[in-house]
N, C-alpha and C positions, 0 to 999 in steps of 0.2 A: 048296288049297296055301297055305302061310303067306307065300310071297313072290310078288309080281307085278312083272315087269319091263316097263316102258313103253319101247318101243324102235322102231327101224326097221331092217330087215335090210340096208340099204345103208350105214347110218351107221358110220363108222370107230370112233367112241367106243363105240357099242353093240357092235361086234365085240369090242372090248377087254373089256368087262364080260361078254359071253357066254363068252369064252374062260375067264375066271376061274370062272364058274358051272359050266362043263363040266369044268374041271380038278378042282373040288371035288365033282363029281357031285351038284349041288344040284338038287332038284326045284323048278321055278319056273314059274308061269304067265307066258306071254309075251303081252303085249297090244301089237299093232302100232298105232302112232300115225301117221296120215296128216295131216300138217300143213296140207294143203289142205282138210281137213274141219273145219268150225267145231265140230262135236261133239267130235271127237278133240282139237282144240286146247284146248277148254274143259276137257276132262277132265284133260289134262296140266297146264294152267295152274292148276287147283285144287290140284294137288300141288306144283307148282314154277312160280311165276309167270314165270320167265324163258322158259318154254315150250321147254326144250331137253331132249333125251334123251341118255343113258339116265337113268331114275329107277327106283328100286326102292322098293316099299312092303312093309314087313315088318308083316303084319297081326297077328301074334302079339305083337309088341312095340310096335305102334302107332307105328312110325317110318317116316318118309319119308327116303330117302337119295339124294342127287343127286351128280353129277360122278363120272366113271368111276374115278378113282384112289381117291376116298373110298368108293365102292361096294366096290371090291376090298378095301380096309382093313376095311370093315365085315364083308364075307363072311369074311375071314380070321379076324376076332375071334369071330364068332358061329357060323359055319357051316363052318369049315375041315375039310377031309378029312384024309387022312394026311399031306399035304404042304402046308406053308404057302407062300403066294406072297410073303410078306414075312418074311424070316428073323428069328429071335429075336436073333441076334447083331447088336449095334448097328452096328458098322462095315459089315457086309455089307448090313444094311437101309438104311443111309444111301446106299450105292452104288445099291441097287435104286431108291430114291426119286429119286436124281439122274437116272438114265437113263430112268426113267419120265417125268420132267419134260422131259428132252431130247427124247424122241420126240414128246410132246404139243406142245411149244413150238417146236421147231426142225426137225421134220419135218412133223408134221400141220398146223401153222399155215401155213407157206408153201404146202404142198400144197393146203389148203382155199382159200387165196386164189386160186390158179391155177384151181381148179375153179369157184369163184364167178365169176371173170371170164368163163369160157365160158358159165355158166348165164345170166348177165346180158348176154352179148354186149358186154362193155365194151371189148374189144380194148385193154386197158391194157398198159403196159410192165411185163412180169413178169420182166425180167432179174434183178432183185434176189432174187426168190423162187426162181428156178431156180439162181442162184448159191448161195443159202443151202442148198439141197438137196445140191448138190455138196460144199459145206463139211461138211455133216452126214455124208455118206457117208465123207469122208476121216477125220473124227473117229471114226466107227464102226470103220473099218479099223484104226485105231491101238488102239482099245479091245479089240477081239476077239482071242482067242488062236488062232483057227482051228479050234477043235473044240467049245468049250463054249457057254455062254449069255452074255448081255451083262454081267451084273452080279453073278452068284452062281454057285456050282457047280451049283445046281439051277435049273430053270425057275422064273421069278419074275414079279412084277407088271411089271417092266421088259420082259420078253419078251412079256407080254400087250399092252403098249403098242406094241412093235416091229412086231407082225404087221400091223395095219391101216395103220400109218404107212408101212411099207415096201411093202406090197401096192399101195397107191394111188400113192405117190410114184414107184414104178418105172414107172408108166404115163405119167408127166409128164416125168421126167428119168431116163434110164437109169443104173443103177449102173455106173460106169466099169470098164473091164477091169482097171485097176490097183488095184481093190478086191476081190481074190479072196475075202478073208475075209468081206466083206459078202455077196457072192453065196452063199457056202457057208452062212452063217448063215441067210439067207432060206430056202434049201432045207431046212435043219433045222427051221426054224419051221413050214413048211407041211406037214411030215410028222407033226407033233404031232397025235394024234387029236382033241383039243379044237379045234384050228385047222381041221382038215379038216371037222369037223362044221359050224363056223361058215361056212366057204366054201361048203360044199354047200348049206346053207340059203339063202345069199345068191345062189347061182347064178341062180335064175330072175329075180332083180331086176337083175342086172348090165347087162342091155340098156338100163336107164334111167340108168346111170352116164354122165355127160357125155363121158367119154373112153373109152367102151366099145370103140371101135375099136382102142384100144391094149392091151386085155387079151389075154394069151396064150390060145391055143386051149384049153389045159388047164384054164382057169378059166371057160370059156364054158358 
C-alpha cells in the first residue's frame, strides 16, 4: 500500500484522521504505535520528532504528513473520493476550517486536560475546563440548524473533528438538556458508516480509557 498511518485506536485525533480515510475509501496500512514501547516510539520519532500521532507516510510521494487537519487536507488533495471534505467554495471552506479548529482547540483541548489529570492522579481544579466544555456546547447549539452538518451542507472535515471531540467530552461533561440540536447532531454523527467503523475498531480498547465507566453501554 502506498499509505501508512501511524496511530493508536484510542486517540481522538487518530479517530479524526481515520474517519477521513474511510470517507474517501482509501486503502491504508495501519501501524499501531504503543508509546510505552521504545521501539515504537523510535519509529514514530524518526518520522515526526514530536512523537505524536496520527502521522501518515505517503510512500509513493515520499512525503510524511502530520497533524490531523493537515492530513485531511492532504488526503482531500491527492486521494479524494467522490466527496471532498473541504469544499471548493472558499466561504464554505473557511467555515469548515473554523469549526475544525473549534473542535480541536475548544472541545478536545479541555477534554484532554481533564483526562490527563486523571491519568496522572493530579486532582487539580478542572472547573475552568468543564466550564469551557459547557460554553462550547452552547456555541454549537447556536451554530447547528437541527438537521444538517456543522459547517457545510455536506459532511466535512469539521464533522470529522466533531466526532471524537464530542464522543469523549460527553463522558466528562454531559451535553445539557437545553442543547437538543447538539444531542441530535451527535446521534447523526455516530450513524455515519465511517464513524461506526472507527468506533467498532476502538471498542476493544475502550476499557483502557481513563473514564471508561462513563461510556454508554452501546459503545462498550
